[in-house]
N, C-alpha and C positions, 0 to 999 in steps of 0.2 A: 531754077535757072537752067535753061536749055544748053547753053554753052558754058564751059568752065571759065572761071577768071584766069588770071595769070599771076605768077609770083610778083609781088610788089604792087599789085593793083589794089584799088580801094575795096573791091568786092572780096578778094582773097583775104586781105588783112582783117577787114571787118567781120567776115564770116568766121575766121579763126578765133578772134577774141570773144565774139558773142557765143560761138560754139563752146569755147572753153568755159565761159561764165555759166551757161545753162547746164552744162555737164557737171560742173562743180556744185552748183546749187541743188540740182536734182539728187546728186549722189551724197551730199553732205550728211543728211540725216541717217543714212545707211552705213556710214563709215564705221569700220571695226566690227560690224555685226556679221554673224554667219548667215548663210542663205535662209536657213530654216527660221531663225529668230527674226530676221528682217521681214520675212513674209508674214509671220504671225503678229509682229509688233506694228509694222507700218503698212503692209500691203504692197501692191505693185508700185514700182517707181515711175508712175505715169503722170504725176503732178508734184507740185511743191508741197513738202511736208515739214519744213523746218520751223516756221514761225507763223501761226495763224493762216495756214494755207499759202504762205509766201515763202520765198527762198532767199538765202543770203549766200555770198561767196566766201571762199577761204583763201589761204595763201597761194593756191594754184592759180587763181585768177589775178591776185595781187602781184605775184611775181611776173606773170606774163605782161601785165601793164608796166611794171618797172623795166622790164626788158625793152618794151616798145619805147618808153621814154628815153632810155639810154641810147637806143639806136637812132632816134630822132636827133638827139644832141650830138652824136658822134659820127653819123654817116658810116663810111667804110673804114674809118680810123679805128683799128683794133685797140690800140692803147687808150684812146679817149673813151671808147666803149667800156673797157674794163674799169677805168677810173670813175666814169659816171655811174656805172652799175654798182660799184662798191659804195659810192656816196649815197645812192638811193637805198641800198640794202641797210646801211647804218640807220638812216632816217626811218625806214620801215620798222626796224626793231624798236626804235625809240617810242613808237606808237603802241607798244605792248600788244602785239597780235596774239591771238589764242591759237593753240595747236601747232606751234612751230616745230619742225623736225629737229632732231637732236644734232645732226651734222650741220644743218643750216644755222642753228643757234650757236654752236661752237665757232663756226667760221665767221659769223657776223660779230660775235664778241671779240674775236681776234682782230677784225677790222677796226673795232672801236679802240682796241689797245694799241693801234698804230702799225699792225702787221700789214705788209704790202698785200694788195689783192692778188698778186701773183704767188703768194705763199700762205694765204689765209685758209685755203681748203683743207679739209680733213679726209682721212681715208675712209670712204663710205661709198657703197653702191646703192644708195637710196634713190628715191624718185624725184628729188628736188630739181635736178637739171632737166629731166625729161618733161616735167610738168610745165616748164616755161619755154620749151623749144618749138612748139607748133607755130607760134607767132613768128619766130625767126624763119622757119621754112616757108611761111606764107609771104613774108616780106622781102626775102632775098632771092634773086633769080640765079646768080652765079653760085654754083655748088661749091667751088673752092673757097670763096668768101664765106659761104654758109658754114662750111666745116670749121674755119678759123674762129668764127664768132660763137659757134656752139661750143667749141673747146674752151674759149675764154669764159663763156657764161657758166660752163660746168666747173672749171677748176677754181673758180673763186670760192666755191663751197665744198666741192667733192673732188678728190684726187684719184679715187679708184678708177682705172681705165674703163671698167664696166659701166660706170655712170656716164662717161662721155660717149661710149658706143651706144648705149640706150638712148641718150638724148639725140644723137645723130640719127638714129633709126626713126625717131619721132619727127624730127625736123625734115628729113627726106620724105617721109610719108606725106606730110603736109605740103611740101613743095610739089610733089608729084600729083597730089590731089588737086592743087590749084592749076596744074597744067592739064588735068583730065587724063592722066596716064597711070593713076594708081590702080585702076581696075586690073591691069596686068601685073599680077603678083610676081611673076617670074622676072619681069623687067625691074621691078622694085628691088628684088633680091639681088639681081645681077649688079645693079648700080650701087647698092649698099655694100656689096662684097668688094667692089673696086675701091670704094672710098675707105673702107675699114682696113683693107689689107695692103693698100699701095705702099704704106710706110710701116706696116706692122706684119710683114709676111710671116705666117705661121703662128701669130700670137694666139695663145690658147683662149684668152678672154673674148677676142673678136670671133674666133671660130665657134665658141660656145653659143654666142648670140646668133650667129648666122645659122647654126644647126637648128636652134629653136625656131627661127623664122622660116627655115625650110619646112619644118613641121607645120608651121602656121599656114603657109601658102598651100601646102598639100591638103590640109584640113579644109580650107576655104574652097579649094577646087572640088572637094567632095560634098560641099554644102553642109558640112557639119556645123551644128550650132556652137556659139561661143561658149556656152555653159558646158557642153560636152567636150569641147576642146580643152577647157580649163580642167575638167576631170581627168583628161588624158595626161595632163602635166602634173597631176597630183595636187591640184588646187581646189579640190571639192569643198574644203572648209573656208575658202575665200582667197582672194588674190592679195598677197602680202605687199609691203612697201619696198620689196627688193626689185630693182629695176628689171632683172631678167625674168621675173614673174609678170610684172606689169606690162612691159612693152609687147611681148608676144600676144597677150590677151587684147591689148588696145589695138594693135595692128590687125588682129583677126577680125574684130568687130568693124573696124574701119574698112577693111577689104570686103567683108561680107555684105555690109549695108552702106556702101559708099555714098549713096544718094539719099539716105534716110537717117538723119541725125537723131531723130526721136527713137527709132528702133535700135540704132547702134548704142546709144547711151543707156537705154533701158536694158539692153542685153548685158552690158558690162556691170551695171549696178546690181543686176540680178545674180551675178557671180559671187557677190559678197566681198568682205575684206575692205581694202583701201578704196572704197567705192568712189569717193569724191575725186581723188587724183586720177584714177583710171578713167572715169567718165569725163573729166576735164580734158585729158589727153585725147580721147576719142572725139569729143566735141570740137576740139581745135583742129584735128586732122580733117574730119568730115566737113566741118564748117568752112575750111579753106577751099574745099571743092565745090560746095553748093552756094557759097556766098551768103550774105545776110538774109536774102529772100527765102533761103531754105531753112533757116532756123525757126523752130515753132514759135509762133507769135504768143500763144498762151504762156509758154515757158518764159519768154522774154518779159512779158507784161507782169509776170508774177515775181520777178526779182525785186526785192525790197532793199535797196542800197542807197546810201548817201555817205560821203560826197562822191564816191566812185560809182555813179549811176550808169545805167545802160547808155543814156545819151552822152555822158562824158566819155565812155569807152568808144562810142562811135566817133566822137570828135577826135579822140586820140588816134584812132585808125585812119581817119581822113588826113590828119597831120602827118602821120608816118608815110602814107601813100604819096602825099605831095612831096615830102622830103626825099623819098626814094626816086620819084619821077624827075625832080629837078636836081638831084645829086647835090643838095645843099643842106648841111646840118643846120638846125635851128633850135630855139629854146622850146622844149616841149610843154604841153599843158600841165599845170600844177594842180595840187589839191590842198585844201586847208588842213594843216596839221592838227589844229584843234578839232576840226570835224572828224578826222580819222580817229583821233584818240577817243572822242565821244562815241563814235560808231563801234569801235573795238570793245568798249565797255558794254554796250548793248549786246553785241555779238557774244561776248564771254558769258553774259547772263543767260542768253538763249542756249548756249552749249551746256551750261550747268543744269538748266531745266531738263535738257535732253538726257544728261547723265543720270539725273534722278529718276526720270521716266523709265530708263532701262533697268532700274532695280525692281520694277514692278512687273507683274504678269501682263500678258501671256508669255511664257517662257518657251 
């Protein structure tokens, strides 16, 4: 795509969700592996390796779709967005998804016990909010509204301020990518600093993230590889699920290869660790900038999903773009609950087979 899309456009939203999906699917088989073991066991992350040369998505993509559905139903109404998101989170857990994060599990169980979504979050700085924030950045043009909805999406599961700051950093990166302005890392850093410190002057948590992202921008300006940058942060064993580890690495790859989702996703997966989430975030950011035409066709064609198919995600993106354009909330596309439950059973079996495979050589 020669010219970038814009926040709220069909291209930005579709690129973000499809980028999230391919990053998630490519990174999933590598999740939790060290760099060395991943290279020996699976090889380069250049194609799908999850299930018979096919890929499946995990909670990173599922939560992004849930956020899109909630936004379609709520529009700019924050309270309705929170209520709708909570309802969909409860239903998502009922489908027995595999690999759910501890904080998200605890928060969603609290929702099932009747706790208000404004009080359901647990104190954690995990990746849950960040992994579902790129689609918000791609969908919402107004940065003030974006900040409010990122906060609402975060606090329903995570109350540590670090989780919110990390999620906002991802959302802003996707927002600026869709405007074609992410290439200027200095502008990104300046804008994020204004957002995070306007009401949190001198807050240590915000300053810590900003310091890490300063190092990120400096590293990109020197054309340092994402793997070397990860090494400089002490992440040579892999990128953890801590948001202040994940977000700088994801932003680094997104800045370094802003027009190359394939290269950016491969770079972060090669860093090891929480590969599916890191790659999903990178795919969402870069995808928002390149649009659907920039997402590798072979990776899209290789996603083996039902009922949350690639076509369904494209339709959901179309619906969200239309609702944002017309400023009119509507009923979002739905999925068969029986279909989701059956799919999750197959997915869990595939994960179990992967776990058994990891017990065998090469080590």
